[in-house]
C-alpha positions in Angstrom: 0.0 0.0 0.0 1.4 3.4 -0.9 2.0 6.0 1.8 1.4 9.7 1.7 4.1 11.5 3.6 4.6 15.1 4.6 6.5 17.3 2.1 9.5 17.5 4.4 10.4 13.9 3.9 8.8 13.3 0.4 12.0 13.8 -1.5 14.1 11.6 0.7 11.6 8.7 0.8 11.3 8.4 -3.0 14.1 5.9 -3.0 12.5 3.7 -0.4 10.9 0.4 -1.1 8.2 0.0 1.5 6.4 -3.2 2.4 3.4 -3.4 4.6 2.4 -6.5 6.6 -0.7 -7.4 4.6 -0.7 -6.4 1.0 3.0 -7.2 0.2 3.1 -4.5 -2.5 6.0 -2.2 -3.1 5.8 1.4 -4.2 8.8 1.4 -6.5 9.9 -1.3 -8.8 12.6 0.3 -10.9 15.2 0.6 -8.1 18.1 -1.7 -8.1 19.0 -2.7 -4.5 22.7 -3.1 -3.8 23.7 -3.8 -0.2 20.4 -3.7 1.6 20.0 -3.1 5.3 16.7 -4.2 6.8 15.4 -1.9 9.5 12.2 -1.6 11.5 10.9 2.0 11.6 8.4 3.7 13.8 7.0 6.7 11.9 4.5 9.1 13.2 3.8 11.5 10.3 2.3 8.9 7.9 -1.2 9.2 6.6 -2.7 6.5 4.4 -4.8 7.3 1.3 -7.7 5.3 2.5 -9.4 7.0 5.4 -11.0 3.8 6.6 -7.6 2.1 7.1 -6.5 1.9 10.7 -2.8 2.5 11.2 -2.7 0.0 14.0 -3.1 -2.8 11.5 0.1 -1.8 9.8 2.3 -1.4 12.8 5.2 -3.4 11.3 6.7 -1.8 8.2 9.8 -2.8 6.5 12.1 -0.3 4.7 14.7 -1.3 2.2 17.1 1.6 1.5 20.5 2.4 0.2 23.6 2.1 2.3 24.7 5.6 1.3 21.4 7.2 2.6 21.5 5.5 6.0 22.7 8.6 7.9 19.8 10.7 6.5 17.2 8.4 7.9 19.0 8.1 11.3 18.5 11.8 11.8 14.7 11.8 11.1 13.5 8.4 12.2 13.8 6.1 15.2 15.3 2.9 13.7 15.7 -0.4 15.4 17.7 -3.3 14.1 15.8 -6.1 12.4 16.4 -9.5 14.1 17.1 -12.2 11.6 15.7 -15.7 12.2 16.5 -18.7 10.1 14.2 -21.8 9.8 15.6 -25.0 8.4 13.2 -27.0 6.2 13.3 -30.7 5.8 14.6 -32.0 2.5 14.3 -35.6 1.4 13.9 -37.1 4.9 12.7 -40.6 5.3 9.2 -41.2 6.8 7.9 -44.1 8.7 6.2 -45.5 5.6 9.5 -45.2 3.6 8.3 -42.3 1.6 10.1 -38.9 1.6 9.4 -35.8 3.6 9.9 -32.6 1.7 9.1 -29.0 2.6 9.0 -26.2 0.1 8.7 -22.5 1.0 5.7 -20.5 0.0 7.3 -17.0 0.1 9.7 -15.2 -2.2 12.6 -13.2 -0.9 12.0 -9.8 0.8 8.3 -10.5 1.6 6.8 -9.8 5.0 5.6 -12.6 7.2 4.2 -12.4 10.7 2.9 -14.7 13.4 0.4 -17.2 12.1 1.4 -17.1 8.5 2.0 -20.3 6.6 5.7 -20.6 5.8 6.1 -23.8 3.9 4.2 -26.8 2.4 5.1 -30.4 2.8 4.9 -33.2 0.3 1.2 -34.0 1.2 -0.2 -30.5 1.4 -1.1 -27.6 -0.9 -1.3 -24.1 0.6 -1.9 -25.6 4.0 -4.6 -28.1 3.0 -4.2 -31.8 2.8 -3.5 -32.9 -0.7 -2.7 -36.6 -1.3 -4.1 -37.3 -4.8 -5.1 -35.8 -8.1 -8.4 -34.8 -9.8 -9.0 -37.2 -12.7 -11.6 -37.6 -15.3 -13.4 -40.9 -14.5 -15.9 -43.0 -16.5 -18.0 -45.8 -15.1 -18.2 -48.5 -17.8 -17.0 -52.0 -18.5 -14.1 -52.3 -21.0 -13.4 -55.7 -22.5 -13.6 -57.4 -19.1 -10.3 -55.8 -17.9 -12.0 -53.8 -15.1 -13.9 -56.8 -13.7 -13.9 -57.3 -9.9 -12.4 -53.9 -8.8 -9.8 -53.8 -11.6 -9.0 -50.3 -12.9 -7.9 -49.1 -16.4 -5.8 -46.0 -16.5 -4.5 -43.7 -19.2 -0.8 -43.6 -19.8 -0.7 -39.8 -19.5 -1.4 -40.0 -15.8 1.5 -42.3 -15.1 3.8 -39.4 -14.5 1.4 -37.7 -12.2 1.6 -40.5 -9.6 5.3 -41.0 -9.7 6.4 -41.4 -6.0 9.8 -41.3 -4.3 10.6 -43.9 -1.7 13.6 -44.0 0.7 14.9 -47.2 2.1 17.3 -47.4 5.1 19.9 -50.0 5.7 22.3 -50.4 8.7 25.5 -52.3 9.3 26.9 -52.6 12.8 30.3 -53.9 13.9 30.0 -55.5 17.4 32.7 -55.4 20.1 32.8 -59.1 20.5 34.0 -59.8 17.0 36.9 -58.9 14.7 34.9 -57.5 11.8 36.5 -55.0 9.6 35.2 -52.6 7.1 37.5 -52.8 4.1 37.8 -52.6 0.4 39.9 -55.7 0.1 37.1 -58.3 -0.2 38.2 -61.9 -1.2 36.6 -63.2 -4.4 35.1 -59.8 -5.4 36.5 -57.9 -8.4 33.9 -55.3 -9.2 34.8 -52.6 -6.6 34.6 -49.5 -8.7 31.6 -48.2 -6.7 33.3 -48.4 -3.3 35.6 -45.8 -1.9 39.0 -46.5 -0.2 37.3 -47.3 3.1 35.0 -50.0 1.5 31.8 -47.9 1.7 29.8 -47.2 -1.5 30.0 -43.6 -2.8 27.1 -41.1 -2.6 25.2 -40.8 -5.8 26.0 -44.3 -7.0 23.2 -46.3 -8.8 22.8 -49.7 -7.1 20.8 -52.8 -8.1 20.0 -56.1 -6.5 23.1 -57.8 -5.1 25.5 -54.8 -5.2 27.8 -54.3 -2.3 27.0 -51.4 -0.1 29.6 -51.9 2.7 32.5 -54.2 2.4 32.9 -56.3 5.6 35.3 -59.2 6.4 35.5 -61.5 9.4 38.4 -63.7 10.3 38.3 -67.5 9.6 39.5 -69.9 12.3 42.7 -71.6 11.5 42.3 -75.1 10.1 44.9 -77.8 9.7 44.9 -78.8 6.0 45.1 -82.4 5.0 47.7 -83.5 2.5 45.4 -83.6 -0.5 44.1 -80.2 0.4 47.6 -78.7 0.5 48.3 -80.3 -2.8 45.1 -78.8 -4.3 46.0 -75.3 -3.1 49.5 -75.7 -4.6 48.1 -76.8 -8.0 45.6 -73.9 -8.1 48.2 -71.4 -6.9 46.1 -69.9 -4.1 46.7 -69.4 -0.4 44.2 -70.4 2.3 41.8 -67.6 3.0 42.3 -65.9 6.4 39.1 -63.9 6.2 35.7 -64.3 4.5 33.3 -61.7 3.3 30.1 -60.7 5.0 29.2 -57.6 3.1 26.0 -55.6 3.3 24.3 -56.0 -0.1 21.2 -54.6 -1.8 18.2 -56.8 -1.0 16.0 -58.6 -3.5 13.9 -56.3 -5.8 15.6 -53.1 -4.7 17.3 -50.6 -7.0 18.0 -46.9 -6.6 20.5 -44.2 -5.9 22.5 -43.6 -2.7 21.5 -40.2 -1.3 23.0 -40.3 2.2 25.6 -42.1 4.2 25.9 -41.8 8.0 29.0 -43.2 9.7 28.9 -43.5 13.5 31.8 -44.5 15.7 30.8 -45.5 19.2 32.3 -47.5 22.0 35.2 -45.1 22.5 36.1 -44.5 26.2 34.4 -41.4 27.5 36.3 -38.2 28.1 36.7 -36.9 31.7 33.6 -35.2 33.0 31.3 -38.2 32.9 29.0 -38.4 35.9 28.3 -41.6 37.8 24.9 -43.0 36.8 24.2 -45.3 39.8 25.9 -44.9 43.1 24.9 -45.3 46.7 23.4 -42.5 48.8 26.2 -40.6 50.6 26.2 -40.7 54.4 27.4 -37.5 56.1 28.9 -36.1 52.9 30.9 -39.3 52.2 30.4 -42.5 50.2 30.6 -45.8 52.1 33.8 -47.6 51.6 33.8 -50.7 49.4 30.9 -49.5 47.3 30.5 -50.1 43.6 29.7 -47.4 41.1 28.9 -47.7 37.4 30.0 -45.5 34.6 28.0 -45.0 31.4 29.5 -44.9 28.0 27.7 -42.6 25.5 24.0 -43.6 25.3 24.7 -47.3 25.2 24.3 -49.5 28.2 27.9 -50.4 28.7 29.2 -50.2 32.2 32.5 -50.3 33.9 32.7 -51.5 37.5 34.9 -49.5 39.9 35.4 -50.0 43.6 36.0 -47.2 46.0 39.1 -47.8 48.1 39.1 -47.5 51.8 42.6 -46.2 52.2 41.8 -42.6 51.3 42.7 -42.9 47.6 40.7 -40.4 45.5 37.6 -42.0 44.0 37.2 -39.2 41.4 40.0 -37.8 39.3 40.2 -34.2 40.4 37.6 -34.6 43.2 38.0 -34.2 47.0 40.2 -36.8 48.6 38.8 -39.9 50.2 35.2 -40.8 49.9 33.9 -37.2 50.0 31.0 -36.2 47.8 31.9 -33.9 45.0 30.2 -30.6 45.7 30.7 -29.0 42.3 29.0 -31.2 39.7 30.1 -29.0 36.8 33.7 -30.0 37.4 35.2 -33.2 36.2 33.8 -36.4 37.8 35.6 -38.9 35.8 35.5 -42.2 37.6 38.8 -44.1 37.4 38.3 -47.5 35.9 40.2 -50.1 37.9 38.7 -53.3 36.6 36.1 -53.5 33.8 33.2 -55.7 33.6 30.4 -55.8 31.0 26.8 -55.2 32.1 25.3 -54.4 28.8 21.7 -55.2 28.3 21.7 -54.3 24.6 24.0 -55.2 21.7 26.7 -52.6 21.8 28.6 -51.7 18.7 31.8 -50.0 17.8 30.9 -48.7 14.3 27.6 -48.3 12.5 27.1 -47.4 8.8 23.6 -46.2 7.8 22.8 -45.8 4.1 19.7 -44.3 2.4 18.6 -45.5 -1.0 16.1 -43.4 -3.0 13.8 -45.1 -5.5 11.5 -43.5 -8.0 8.4 -45.6 -8.7 5.9 -44.9 -11.4 2.4 -46.5 -11.9 2.6 -50.1 -12.9 0.1 -52.9 -13.5 -0.6 -54.3 -10.0 -0.4 -51.0 -8.1 -3.4 -49.9 -5.9 -5.5 -46.8 -6.4 -8.3 -45.6 -4.2 -10.9 -42.8 -3.9 -12.3 -41.2 -0.8 -15.3 -43.6 -0.4 -13.5 -46.9 0.0 -13.6 -47.5 -3.8 -10.2 -49.0 -4.2 -8.9 -51.2 -7.0 -5.9 -52.7 -8.7 -4.5 -51.4 -12.0 -5.0 -54.2 -14.6 -3.9 -52.4 -17.8 -2.4 -49.1 -18.8 -4.0 -48.0 -22.1 -2.6 -45.5 -24.6 -4.2 -42.1 -24.8 -5.5 -43.0 -28.3 -7.4 -46.1 -27.1 -9.2 -44.5 -24.2 -12.9 -43.4 -24.7 -13.3 -39.7 -25.4 -16.1 -37.1 -25.1 -17.8 -35.0 -27.7 -15.1 -32.3 -27.5 -12.3 -34.8 -27.9 -11.2 -35.0 -24.2 -10.1 -38.5 -23.3 -10.9 -40.1 -20.0 -8.2 -40.8 -17.4 -9.6 -43.7 -15.5 -12.2 -46.4 -16.2 -14.0 -47.9 -13.2 -16.4 -50.8 -13.0 -20.0 -49.7 -12.3 -20.7 -53.0 -10.5 -18.6 -51.8 -7.6 -21.1 -49.1 -6.6 -24.6 -50.7 -5.9 -23.5 -53.7 -3.8 -21.3 -51.6 -1.5 -23.9 -48.8 -1.4 -21.2 -46.0 -1.4 -23.1 -43.7 -3.8 -21.1 -40.8 -2.4 -18.6 -41.4 -5.1 -21.2 -40.8 -7.8 -22.2 -37.4 -6.2 -18.5 -36.5 -5.9 -17.9 -37.5 -9.5 -20.7 -35.3 -10.9 -20.1 -32.3 -8.6 -16.4 -32.4 -9.3 -17.2 -32.3 -13.0 -19.2 -29.1 -12.5 -16.5 -27.7 -10.3 -13.9 -28.3 -12.9 -16.0 -26.3 -15.5 -16.6 -23.5 -13.0 -13.0 -23.7 -11.6 -14.6 -23.7 -8.1 -14.3 -25.8 -5.0 -17.4 -27.1 -3.3 -17.6 -28.0 0.4 -20.8 -29.9 1.1 -21.9 -31.5 4.3 -22.1 -35.3 4.4 -25.7 -35.4 5.7 -27.4 -32.6 3.8 -30.6 -34.6 3.4 -31.8 -32.8 6.6 -32.4 -29.7 4.4 -34.9 -31.5 2.2 -35.7 -34.7 0.4 -33.0 -35.7 -2.1 -31.2 -32.4 -1.5 -27.8 -33.9 -2.7 -29.2 -35.0 -6.0 -31.0 -31.7 -6.6 -27.9 -29.7 -5.7 -25.6 -31.7 -8.0 -28.0 -31.6 -11.0 -28.5 -27.8 -10.6 -24.7 -27.3 -10.8 -24.5 -29.5 -13.9 -27.3 -27.5 -15.5 -25.6 -24.2 -14.6 -22.4 -25.5 -16.2 -24.3 -26.4 -19.4 -25.8 -22.8 -19.5 -22.5 -21.1 -18.8 -20.5 -22.9 -21.5 -23.4 -23.0 -23.9 -22.6 -26.7 -24.6 -25.9 -28.6 -24.6 -24.2 -32.0 -24.6 -23.0 -31.5 -21.0 -26.5 -32.0 -19.6 -29.2 -34.3 -20.7 -32.6 -34.0 -19.0 -33.5 -37.7 -19.7 -30.2 -39.0 -18.2 -28.6 -36.2 -16.2 -24.9 -36.8 -15.5 -24.5 -39.3 -18.4 -22.9 -38.5 -21.7 -22.4 -40.3 -25.0 -18.8 -41.4 -25.4 -16.8 -42.6 -28.4 -14.5 -45.6 -28.6 -10.9 -44.4 -29.1 -10.0 -47.5 -31.1 -12.6 -47.2 -33.9 -14.3 -43.8 -33.3 -17.8 -45.4 -33.0 -20.2 -44.2 -30.3 -21.1 -46.6 -27.5 -24.7 -47.8 -27.5 -25.6 -46.3 -24.1 -24.8 -43.1 -22.3 -22.1 -43.4 -19.6 -21.6 -41.6 -16.3 -18.4 -39.5 -16.3 -17.1 -36.9 -13.9 -14.1 -35.7 -11.9 -13.0 -37.8 -8.9 -10.2 -37.3 -6.4 -8.0 -40.5 -6.6 -4.9 -41.4 -4.5 -2.1 -43.9 -4.9 -1.9 -46.3 -2.0 1.3 -47.6 -0.4 0.6 -51.2 -1.6 3.1 -51.2 -4.5 3.5 -54.2 -6.7 7.3 -53.9 -6.6 7.3 -54.6 -2.9 5.0 -57.6 -3.2 5.9 -59.5 -6.4 7.9 -62.7 -5.6 8.9 -65.9 -7.4 10.8 -69.0 -6.2 12.1 -72.1 -7.9 14.4 -73.6 -5.3 15.7 -71.9 -2.2 16.4 -72.2 1.5 14.6 -74.9 3.7 13.9 -75.1 7.4 16.4 -77.2 9.3 13.8 -79.0 11.4 10.8 -79.6 9.1 12.8 -79.4 5.8 10.0 -77.4 4.3 10.6 -74.1 2.4 10.9 -71.0 4.5 8.1 -68.5 4.6 8.3 -64.9 3.6 9.5 -62.8 0.7 12.5 -61.4 2.5 13.8 -65.0 3.1 13.2 -66.0 -0.5 10.5 -68.4 0.8 7.8 -70.5 -0.9 4.0 -70.3 -1.1 2.1 -72.0 1.6 -0.4 -74.7 0.6 -2.8 -74.8 3.6 -5.7 -77.1 4.5 -8.2 -75.1 2.5 -6.1 -75.2 -0.6 -5.7 -79.0 -0.2 -9.5 -79.3 0.1 -10.0 -77.3 -3.1 -7.6 -79.6 -5.0 -9.3 -82.7 -3.6 -12.7 -81.4 -4.7 -11.4 -81.3 -8.3 -9.6 -84.7 -8.1 -6.1 -83.3 -8.6 -4.4 -86.4 -7.1 -1.0 -86.1 -8.9 -0.8 -82.3 -8.3 -1.4 -82.9 -4.6 1.2 -85.6 -4.5 3.8 -83.4 -6.1 3.0 -80.4 -3.9 3.1 -82.3 -0.6 6.2 -84.3 -1.4 9.0 -83.2 -3.8 7.9 -79.5 -3.6 7.8 -79.6 0.2 9.8 -81.9 2.5 10.6 -85.1 0.6 14.4 -85.2 0.8 14.8 -88.2 -1.4 12.4 -87.1 -4.1 13.7 -83.6 -4.5 17.2 -84.8 -4.8 16.3 -87.3 -7.5 13.9 -85.2 -9.5 16.5 -83.8 -11.8 17.8 -87.1 -12.9 14.3 -88.4 -13.2 13.4 -85.7 -15.7 16.6 -86.0 -17.7 16.4 -89.8 -18.1 12.6 -89.8 -18.5 12.1 -92.5 -15.9 9.2 -92.9 -13.4 9.3 -90.6 -10.4 9.6 -92.2 -7.0 8.4 -90.4 -3.9 9.8 -90.8 -0.5 8.4 -90.3 3.0 7.8 -86.6 3.9 10.2 -85.3 6.6 7.3 -83.9 8.6 6.0 -87.4 9.2 9.4 -88.5 10.4 9.4 -85.5 12.9 6.0 -86.6 14.2 7.3 -90.2 14.7 10.4 -89.0 16.6 8.2 -86.9 18.9 6.0 -89.9 19.6 9.1 -91.9 20.4 10.0 -89.4 23.0 6.7 -90.4 24.7 7.7 -94.1 24.5 5.4 -94.8 21.6 7.2 -96.8 19.0 5.2 -96.6 15.7 6.3 -98.6 12.7 5.4 -97.7 9.1 4.9 -100.5 6.6 4.3 -99.8 2.9 
């Protein structure tokens, strides 16, 4: 807002750039500011152009002026120094859901902010409002059976809109009780170009599944070699390995770029000044003789045991003599360690390396998408923009949903949102409607939505936007052949979000892999490269269809038949009949019964 100033100061203030606390407008734009000094001025002889404006609303005024004119203003105004306060915003921090936290500022340089103003937005907000998804053009229609049972068809042009960034965290700890060593000299590994001289991967490196993140070696116990083993090493020309690698590698299905590495060294002896954490209550200003105190090391529960001597030797280094209590706790209270004993309750470590890998994930077939009414679905196919149905004006749809997902679940709110969002997109307006607006009249929601659609038809003068016989439904054209569909279709704008259930984190396949030591069955879980469980209900389903040979194969050679799975390769190569052995789980049951003095014999 411009200021009208008395003629005495009018000439001098022409070169000022003045900001008020509400309008953020400046009076001069053609001045080039060199070394600017920000001051806060308290001016009395200022009259605003608007008579209705109250000066108390503009009590904080910023002046930007030239360094050379500073003395002129000091004679005429009372100037106070402007205190500078810096706020650090989060940038690519990891969240609990392995997504990224990012804050972006909303203001430009040299703009005035005050208490209560919004400074920045996060990755899930827009101007202070929650914003987790996108407004997309949606149509409710079946399409070649590909959106059957909550499947969703999407346009390839919205794939980039839902690109998300995920950050994974990986740790490696070196314990005190071992002889692990972080090094670049890893036996049997030649591709080390991504590692630095310390054996840690470089920041900015692109890593894929199986790549080494941190090189780690552990010593191998000395073993007396037999004669033929020594001869074999001499023939090959290799020496016996003194260490073996136990490197931290990229897990299965993960690929990305290293964005941060944190190296922490712990377990070092504490410097003087560490206070005693647990010690007895002093009696008469002295500690009892023969007591035991514990000294903490960093934030880890490692303790050293120290006994206070009774012969007057100082318990503290630099403290009063004898067993007197140290009066000044700010002075050094370093407890002398006479004999050390471990009382750690948690796994202590000497070194820890933490790495963060960032991954960019686009929409894929198998990802999950959801609306705000529980209408979620799995992406079954990504169609090109030319194959999607289009409206009369040539606009193609973004998403195709199955209309059978609405009546059985009775969430008709998505239909009202779809139609009202379509009208709001035409008006460029946001609507805030109560959930239970039927209290204002019978079918108030339907009447309100239809009225807004009719207004949009009148405003744009496009009669095809609203049909009185079937309001909210339009005639669409097939993008593959350009022919019109036989019936009108409900279309509108819906707010859709991408869920955290991503297909890259769920897809898994196994041929052979690790087995349990006791049951000899495949392990469970994707992280352990496990197999798929065939439970009781699955067995009943196969029994109902008479799949006898399938059941026999799944319950024996694909499960815990040790003899069968070892001979299956030779059986297939020689084309001989397959022989099945006894499952190991049955043997385990027999051994448990033998522990109860029940001797069962199997006869085939």
